[in-house]
PAMI-621519 format. One line per field, with one value per residue (C-alpha): z, y, x; residue in three letters. Coordinates in steps of 0.05 Angstrom, whole numbers, always signed. Each point is the difference from the previous one (the first is absolute). Layout:
N
Z = c(Z;...)
Y = c(Y;...)
X = c(X;...)
resn = c(ALA;...)
! end
This chain:
591
Z = c(-523;-11;-38;+23;-49;-57;+19;+11;-70;-29;+38;-28;-70;+13;+17;-61;-44;+31;+23;-38;+68;+33;+73;+42;+55;+20;+73;+22;+64;+26;-20;+58;+23;-15;-74;-54;-25;+14;-11;+1;-39;+32;-56;+41;-10;-76;+7;-1;-71;-28;+21;+3;+40;+39;-13;-74;-2;+40;-46;-63;+30;+26;-70;-31;+50;-7;-75;-3;+63;+1;+76;+12;-7;+26;+36;+38;+20;+68;+3;-13;+5;-57;+27;-46;+1;-17;-42;+34;-46;+21;+73;-15;-45;+51;+56;-40;-6;+75;+15;-38;+32;+54;+38;-19;+21;+19;-42;-4;+13;-57;+14;-28;+48;+65;+66;+56;+74;+54;+73;+56;+71;+22;+74;+61;+32;+70;-4;-38;-59;+18;-33;-33;-32;-26;-41;-23;-22;-33;-38;-21;-22;-39;-34;-21;-28;-37;-30;-23;-31;-37;-38;+44;+32;+74;+59;+69;+55;+72;+40;+69;+55;+39;+36;+44;+72;-3;-18;+56;+50;-14;+2;+67;+32;-20;+25;+68;+11;-49;+38;-67;-23;-74;-48;+9;+76;+4;-59;-25;-71;+0;-20;+57;+50;-21;-1;+72;+20;-38;+45;+61;-14;-2;+65;+37;-33;+27;+70;-3;-25;+58;+50;-28;+2;+72;+14;-26;-74;-52;-46;-59;+41;+24;-70;-23;+63;+12;+5;-47;-56;+11;-3;-65;-31;+21;-31;-66;+0;+15;-59;-46;+24;-17;+72;-8;+60;-21;-73;+17;+45;-56;-51;+45;+18;-70;-27;+50;-28;-73;+13;+32;-57;-51;+35;-2;-72;-22;+37;-30;-69;-18;-23;-20;-55;+39;+71;+15;+71;+32;+33;-70;-27;+58;-25;-72;-26;+34;-64;-37;+50;-13;-75;+12;+40;-58;-49;+50;+7;+75;+44;+65;+63;+49;+47;-56;-13;-73;-25;-62;-8;-32;+19;-73;-11;+58;+48;+53;+14;+12;+34;-36;+43;+75;+25;+26;-70;+14;-49;+11;-29;-60;-17;+5;-44;-53;+0;+1;-59;-41;+20;-23;-68;-6;+23;-50;-67;+28;-33;+65;+75;+45;+75;+41;+63;+44;-13;+61;-46;-57;+11;+6;-69;-32;+25;-20;-71;-9;+26;-47;-58;+19;+2;-74;+2;-58;+32;+58;-41;+4;+76;+33;+73;+10;+59;+42;+60;+67;+20;+64;+39;+41;+62;-19;-18;+6;+36;-10;+59;+47;-26;-25;-73;-38;-18;-73;+18;+52;-48;-53;+51;+22;-73;-9;+65;-20;-68;+37;+47;-56;-47;+54;+18;-72;-5;-71;+7;+7;-28;+8;+37;+59;-42;-57;+48;+32;-69;-20;+64;-14;-73;+22;+60;-34;-64;+42;+33;-65;-40;+55;+2;-75;-24;+34;-36;+30;+21;+45;+73;+16;+61;-4;+29;-6;+6;-51;-50;+3;-30;-55;-29;-26;-21;+38;-15;+22;-45;-61;+22;+7;-71;-26;+37;-28;-71;+13;+22;-66;-40;+39;-16;-74;-37;-69;-37;+13;-34;-69;-26;-9;-45;-11;+69;+13;+59;+61;+26;+63;-42;-36;+66;+22;-65;+6;+69;-26;-56;+52;+35;-42;+7;+74;+9;-38;+42;+64;-19;-22;+64;+47;+24;+17;+18;-75;-9;+63;-17;-73;+24;+44;-59;-43;+53;+8;-75;+0;+59;-33;-63;+41;+32;-65;-49;+5;-13;+3;+1;-68;-52;-57;-6;-31;+56;+52;-30;-6;+71;+28;-39;+25;+72;-8;-26;+57;+49;-35;+4;+73;+14;-41;+33;+70;-16;-13;+69;+33;+16;-10;-26;+23;-48;+48;+53)
Y = c(+83;-25;+61;-8;-58;+43;+58;-43;-30;+70;+27;-56;+16;+74;-15;-43;+55;+61;-28;-66;-32;-61;+7;-60;+33;+62;+24;+27;+34;+36;+73;+48;+36;+69;-17;-9;-71;-71;-42;+18;-28;+7;+29;-6;-75;+9;+34;-68;-9;+70;+60;+68;+49;-36;+56;-2;-76;+2;+52;-39;-64;+39;+29;-69;-30;+57;-8;-77;-24;+17;-9;+56;+68;+45;+0;+43;-10;+19;-11;-74;-20;-5;+9;-27;+23;-58;+15;+3;-53;-49;+7;-5;-61;-35;+17;-28;-66;+0;+15;-60;-47;-39;-23;+57;-15;-72;-55;-67;-60;-43;-71;-30;+40;-29;+27;+42;-16;+53;-22;+45;+1;-67;+8;-42;-38;+24;+71;+46;+42;+67;+66;-30;-53;+55;+31;-69;-19;+66;-2;-73;+6;+64;-25;-63;+41;+47;-58;-31;+67;+2;-63;-59;-58;+7;-47;+31;-44;-2;-50;-7;-11;-50;-41;+12;+18;+66;-37;-50;+58;+22;-72;-14;+64;-16;-71;+24;+64;-2;-37;-26;+68;+9;+57;-16;+0;+65;+38;+12;-10;-65;+34;+49;-55;-40;+63;+13;-67;+17;+62;-42;-49;+57;+29;-67;-17;+65;-16;-67;+32;+50;-57;-40;+61;+12;-73;+13;-15;+47;+35;-43;-64;+23;+14;-70;-38;+33;-57;+33;+4;-72;-21;+39;-33;-68;+17;+17;-68;-33;+38;-22;-72;+4;-6;+0;+45;+52;-1;+5;+61;+30;-10;+30;+62;+11;-3;+54;+43;-14;+20;+65;+14;-9;+55;+48;-16;+12;+67;+20;-21;-49;-72;-60;-52;-52;-11;-37;-25;-7;-64;-29;+32;-2;-66;+25;+14;-57;-40;+62;+7;-73;+12;+65;-38;-48;+58;+36;+61;-16;-30;-39;+22;-48;+3;-24;+67;+22;+70;+42;+48;+66;+41;+8;+36;+48;-38;-52;-74;-22;-63;-39;-63;-7;-54;-40;+1;+50;+55;+75;+53;+7;-74;+7;+62;-36;-58;+43;+42;-62;-28;+63;-1;-73;+17;+57;+16;+62;+51;+39;+1;+61;-4;+56;+0;+55;+27;-35;-62;+33;-43;-64;+10;+19;-67;-39;+27;-13;-72;-15;+29;-43;-61;+12;+28;+49;+32;+24;+63;+16;-1;+67;+21;+56;+29;+52;+44;-5;+39;+41;+36;+63;-45;-40;-71;-62;-66;-59;-42;+59;+15;+70;-13;+46;-49;+2;-6;+55;+46;-9;+15;+62;+23;-7;+37;+56;+6;+5;+55;+42;-9;+20;+60;+23;-12;-27;-57;+32;-44;-65;-58;-29;-62;+43;+41;-62;-28;+66;+5;-68;+18;+64;-28;-62;+39;+50;-56;-37;+62;+29;-65;-14;+69;-8;-37;-70;+4;+60;-4;+31;+40;-11;+54;-21;+71;+28;-54;+22;+69;+25;+42;-20;-67;-44;-54;+42;+58;-46;-34;+68;+19;-65;+13;+71;-28;-48;+59;+36;-62;-7;+72;-5;+2;-15;-57;+7;-66;+32;+18;+73;+24;+74;+29;+47;-31;+41;-10;-32;-51;-18;-11;-48;-39;-3;-31;-51;-20;-20;-52;-61;+12;+14;-68;-33;+38;-18;-73;+2;+36;-36;+68;+19;+69;+15;-14;+39;+62;-2;+2;+60;+37;-17;+26;+64;+12;-13;+46;+55;-10;-3;+68;+33;-15;-11;-72;-5;+75;+8;+33;-38;-70;-32;+27;-23;-70;-4;+23;-48;-57;+21;+1;-69;-30;+31;-31;-68;+4;+19;-59;-47;+24;-5;-70;-20;+27;-36;+66;+13;+65;+30;+22;+56;+34)
X = c(-360;+70;+19;+72;+9;-27;+45;+61;-7;-8;+61;+43;-25;+15;+72;+7;-30;+34;+67;+5;+12;-30;-20;-22;-43;-38;-2;-68;-22;-61;-4;+14;-62;+30;+9;-52;-3;-24;+62;+73;+59;+69;+43;+65;-4;+9;+68;+34;-27;+7;+42;-32;-42;-55;-51;+14;-5;-64;-30;+14;-29;-61;-13;+5;-49;-50;+1;-1;-36;-74;-2;+51;-34;+57;+66;+50;+72;+28;+75;+9;-73;-50;-71;-54;-72;-47;-62;-68;-28;+54;-19;-74;+7;+43;-48;-58;+38;+13;-73;-25;+51;-39;+62;+46;+72;-15;+34;-34;+47;+22;-26;+64;+45;+25;-27;+29;-9;-1;+9;-22;-27;+31;-20;+15;-58;+17;-26;-46;+21;+31;+19;+61;-44;-46;+57;+21;-70;-15;+65;-5;-73;+11;+63;-37;-58;+48;+40;-66;-21;+66;-21;+19;-37;+14;-7;-4;+26;+23;+41;-30;+52;-41;+54;+60;+17;-39;-64;+12;+7;-72;-24;+34;-25;-71;+7;+26;-40;-58;-54;-25;-23;-16;-15;-74;+3;+41;-29;+71;+24;+41;+65;-6;-15;+61;+42;-20;+31;+64;+5;-20;+57;+51;-26;+4;+67;+29;-24;+35;+64;-3;-10;+58;+46;-21;+20;+70;-4;+30;-48;+23;-9;-68;-25;+21;-24;-67;-51;-50;+51;+22;-74;-11;+61;-27;-68;+35;+34;-68;-31;+56;-9;-75;-25;-76;-18;+52;-20;-74;+13;+43;-55;-54;+39;+26;-71;-20;+56;-18;-72;+25;+47;-56;-41;+60;+17;-72;-3;+67;-24;+55;-4;+42;-4;+40;+26;+64;+12;+68;-24;-3;+64;+50;+30;+6;+69;+37;+4;+23;+57;+19;+2;+39;+52;+10;+9;+46;-45;+0;+53;-2;+38;+33;-60;-46;-33;-8;+20;+9;+59;-22;+61;+21;-67;+13;-45;+20;-7;-71;-25;-55;-3;+16;+48;-60;-30;-56;-17;+10;-46;+45;-9;-76;+0;+42;-48;-63;+24;+12;-68;-35;+32;-23;-71;-7;+31;+33;+45;+12;-11;-2;+10;-31;+43;+29;+70;+28;+1;+39;+61;-40;-31;+67;+26;-62;-1;+74;-5;-57;+40;+61;-46;-14;-71;-7;-61;+43;+14;-75;-5;-12;+1;-50;+37;-36;+15;-35;-61;+5;-53;+15;-6;+61;+23;-43;+16;-47;+20;-8;-69;+19;-17;-46;-55;-22;-74;+5;+36;-54;-54;+39;+5;-76;-13;+48;-35;-66;+24;+31;-60;-50;+43;+0;-75;+2;-50;-69;-54;+38;-31;+40;+15;+26;+42;+32;+16;+32;+41;+29;+15;+35;+36;+28;+14;+41;+39;+15;+19;+44;+40;+1;+20;+68;+56;+0;+73;-13;-19;-67;-22;-75;-46;-73;-28;+49;-21;-73;+6;-45;+57;+68;+29;-49;-51;-61;+22;+0;-64;-34;+21;-30;-65;-1;+6;-58;-42;+15;-20;-65;-18;+17;-67;+29;+34;+75;+18;+3;+69;+19;+55;-9;+15;+57;+37;+15;+72;-29;-37;+64;+35;-55;+5;+75;-8;-51;+48;+52;-44;+19;+75;-7;-33;+57;+52;-37;+3;+73;+22;-48;-23;-72;+28;+5;-74;-19;+39;-21;-72;+14;+32;-60;-47;+41;-4;-75;-14;+40;-42;-65;+17;+21;-56;-75;-22;-75;-4;+32;-46;+33;-32;+62;+44;-50;-1;+75;+13;-51;+32;+68;-27;-30;+65;+39;-49;+6;+76;-1;-44;+43;+64;-30;-25;+72;+17;-59;-35;-74;-29;-67;-54;-19;+40)
resn = c(UNK;UNK;UNK;UNK;UNK;UNK;UNK;UNK;UNK;UNK;UNK;UNK;UNK;UNK;UNK;UNK;UNK;UNK;UNK;UNK;UNK;UNK;UNK;UNK;UNK;UNK;UNK;UNK;UNK;UNK;UNK;UNK;UNK;UNK;UNK;UNK;UNK;UNK;UNK;UNK;UNK;UNK;UNK;UNK;UNK;UNK;UNK;UNK;UNK;UNK;UNK;UNK;UNK;UNK;UNK;UNK;UNK;UNK;UNK;UNK;UNK;UNK;UNK;UNK;UNK;UNK;UNK;UNK;UNK;UNK;UNK;UNK;UNK;UNK;UNK;UNK;UNK;UNK;UNK;UNK;UNK;UNK;UNK;UNK;UNK;UNK;UNK;UNK;UNK;UNK;UNK;UNK;UNK;UNK;UNK;UNK;UNK;UNK;UNK;UNK;UNK;UNK;UNK;UNK;UNK;UNK;UNK;UNK;UNK;UNK;UNK;UNK;UNK;UNK;UNK;UNK;UNK;UNK;UNK;UNK;UNK;UNK;UNK;UNK;UNK;UNK;UNK;UNK;UNK;UNK;UNK;UNK;UNK;UNK;UNK;UNK;UNK;UNK;UNK;UNK;UNK;UNK;UNK;UNK;UNK;UNK;UNK;UNK;UNK;UNK;UNK;UNK;UNK;UNK;UNK;UNK;UNK;UNK;UNK;UNK;UNK;UNK;UNK;UNK;UNK;UNK;UNK;UNK;UNK;UNK;UNK;UNK;UNK;UNK;UNK;UNK;UNK;UNK;UNK;UNK;UNK;UNK;UNK;UNK;UNK;UNK;UNK;UNK;UNK;UNK;UNK;UNK;UNK;UNK;UNK;UNK;UNK;UNK;UNK;UNK;UNK;UNK;UNK;UNK;UNK;UNK;UNK;UNK;UNK;UNK;UNK;UNK;UNK;UNK;UNK;UNK;UNK;UNK;UNK;UNK;UNK;UNK;UNK;UNK;UNK;UNK;UNK;UNK;UNK;UNK;UNK;UNK;UNK;UNK;UNK;UNK;UNK;UNK;UNK;UNK;UNK;UNK;UNK;UNK;UNK;UNK;UNK;UNK;UNK;UNK;UNK;UNK;UNK;UNK;UNK;UNK;UNK;UNK;UNK;UNK;UNK;UNK;UNK;UNK;UNK;UNK;UNK;UNK;UNK;UNK;UNK;UNK;UNK;UNK;UNK;UNK;UNK;UNK;UNK;UNK;UNK;UNK;UNK;UNK;UNK;UNK;UNK;UNK;UNK;UNK;UNK;UNK;UNK;UNK;UNK;UNK;UNK;UNK;UNK;UNK;UNK;UNK;UNK;UNK;UNK;UNK;UNK;UNK;UNK;UNK;UNK;UNK;UNK;UNK;UNK;UNK;UNK;UNK;UNK;UNK;UNK;UNK;UNK;UNK;UNK;UNK;UNK;UNK;UNK;UNK;UNK;UNK;UNK;UNK;UNK;UNK;UNK;UNK;UNK;UNK;UNK;UNK;UNK;UNK;UNK;UNK;UNK;UNK;UNK;UNK;UNK;UNK;UNK;UNK;UNK;UNK;UNK;UNK;UNK;UNK;UNK;UNK;UNK;UNK;UNK;UNK;UNK;UNK;UNK;UNK;UNK;UNK;UNK;UNK;UNK;UNK;UNK;UNK;UNK;UNK;UNK;UNK;UNK;UNK;UNK;UNK;UNK;UNK;UNK;UNK;UNK;UNK;UNK;UNK;UNK;UNK;UNK;UNK;UNK;UNK;UNK;UNK;UNK;UNK;UNK;UNK;UNK;UNK;UNK;UNK;UNK;UNK;UNK;UNK;UNK;UNK;UNK;UNK;UNK;UNK;UNK;UNK;UNK;UNK;UNK;UNK;UNK;UNK;UNK;UNK;UNK;UNK;UNK;UNK;UNK;UNK;UNK;UNK;UNK;UNK;UNK;UNK;UNK;UNK;UNK;UNK;UNK;UNK;UNK;UNK;UNK;UNK;UNK;UNK;UNK;UNK;UNK;UNK;UNK;UNK;UNK;UNK;UNK;UNK;UNK;UNK;UNK;UNK;UNK;UNK;UNK;UNK;UNK;UNK;UNK;UNK;UNK;UNK;UNK;UNK;UNK;UNK;UNK;UNK;UNK;UNK;UNK;UNK;UNK;UNK;UNK;UNK;UNK;UNK;UNK;UNK;UNK;UNK;UNK;UNK;UNK;UNK;UNK;UNK;UNK;UNK;UNK;UNK;UNK;UNK;UNK;UNK;UNK;UNK;UNK;UNK;UNK;UNK;UNK;UNK;UNK;UNK;UNK;UNK;UNK;UNK;UNK;UNK;UNK;UNK;UNK;UNK;UNK;UNK;UNK;UNK;UNK;UNK;UNK;UNK;UNK;UNK;UNK;UNK;UNK;UNK;UNK;UNK;UNK;UNK;UNK;UNK;UNK;UNK;UNK;UNK;UNK;UNK;UNK;UNK;UNK;UNK;UNK;UNK;UNK;UNK;UNK;UNK;UNK;UNK;UNK;UNK;UNK;UNK;UNK;UNK;UNK;UNK;UNK;UNK;UNK;UNK;UNK;UNK;UNK;UNK;UNK;UNK;UNK;UNK;UNK)
! end
């Protein structure tokens, strides 16, 4: 119910009637748990319109509302706060509307509106996905789903970094040390096989550096002169020149990686509507720089390089074209952004990229704005903190990354160990157990990461995340399964509306939480924050469990109460499932 609108209108009328004064807004807040009431008006805020005692003003407004607003059954005033008690019938009528809403809280997109694009993942094709990619993918996917639920058409995309010296390092190492092995011959996922050669390159490169230093070179000289690095640089030039052998090797190894990524994405439960490839986009943006030079957005230095001066905006000077005419990442990003707005009729674009790139995106958005693109105001950098494990920081080239596949397997194994220890799964087949372990394990992983504000760094503890108590995925999943058990046991029709029940305070608390779901989705979309959805779901579950422990549901002797409480349970279950769908988390029917 949006009773706030009704009350706000009535409060404005009250001030006109009592004080002959116009007010332009009413400040609401949740009623403190130690006071009676369902919604609170902050009376202090009215003192700028009328002078007087806040308690006296609150009492007069409360009396007016009780007399003139059918939804207000009573009130009390505590200092400068007017606490309103909302009538039972208002809660019941509103709940009945919620119950019959198939996609409660979800707004269908308007076909005439422009679309939103969300970019996430954007991996390199020289190594498998790791723990950092997991947070990136979970955030990007969830934000895309939430923005869609808020009433937008959304395109999920990634730009695959499939070219560059780092890619050539893996290619060269395979060529020198690989003995023609393949994913099929080794039994390894393609991304892992290629990643092993990225590590192998680094190991051999370090040996060469050590040998050169032993021969009298400085460390800096050795790093630049190591034969392996020179050969990798040569391979990159060959690729850029279109050398057939190099390009064929690049295509073969990249395909191995793509196939491996697809397996990981499927297991993680994320998907994409379109892939962009850096090999197709790395030349984009050069023509934009030429146009920007003509319009004096950019300037050319004596060495021929092209720059933009952003010092007036508190930033610095930024290069957009090297002196040899080659593009930098900024140039590519400028061109790719423009390309995307041409490909799709977009109204906004969200980049899911770690916070180490905060400055890059400030500069990118400002350049696009200076180039005259109105849509630059609708670009958003979903910046997030790193994920750490108790074991410490990860380094890809040294092979110390926490592999995404391995972490997901560990989560499922941990869920298996804890579930078997608790002994909750008697009567399940082995297949049912394994499916449930996966649902619990991956749900725990996703919820633990998504419940944290994206900007915050996370220390991820797999065992801590799989706890059947507290603010965890398994706790919420268990509540959903408990509700499904109640619905299976209900031997009566609970789809019929009820209107004559006398609500228990715990029932009202659950309904209040349900009422918040639509605005939480909108807030989650506006703030690009899955954490709002995750923590809302936890609060809903806490309210439901308090209700579950306080009043009988199927055990009630009053049929209307029994029906209402079962209906209430069902809608809570539906809302948990809907919220978790937005987070990419499955819920089990039994647990």
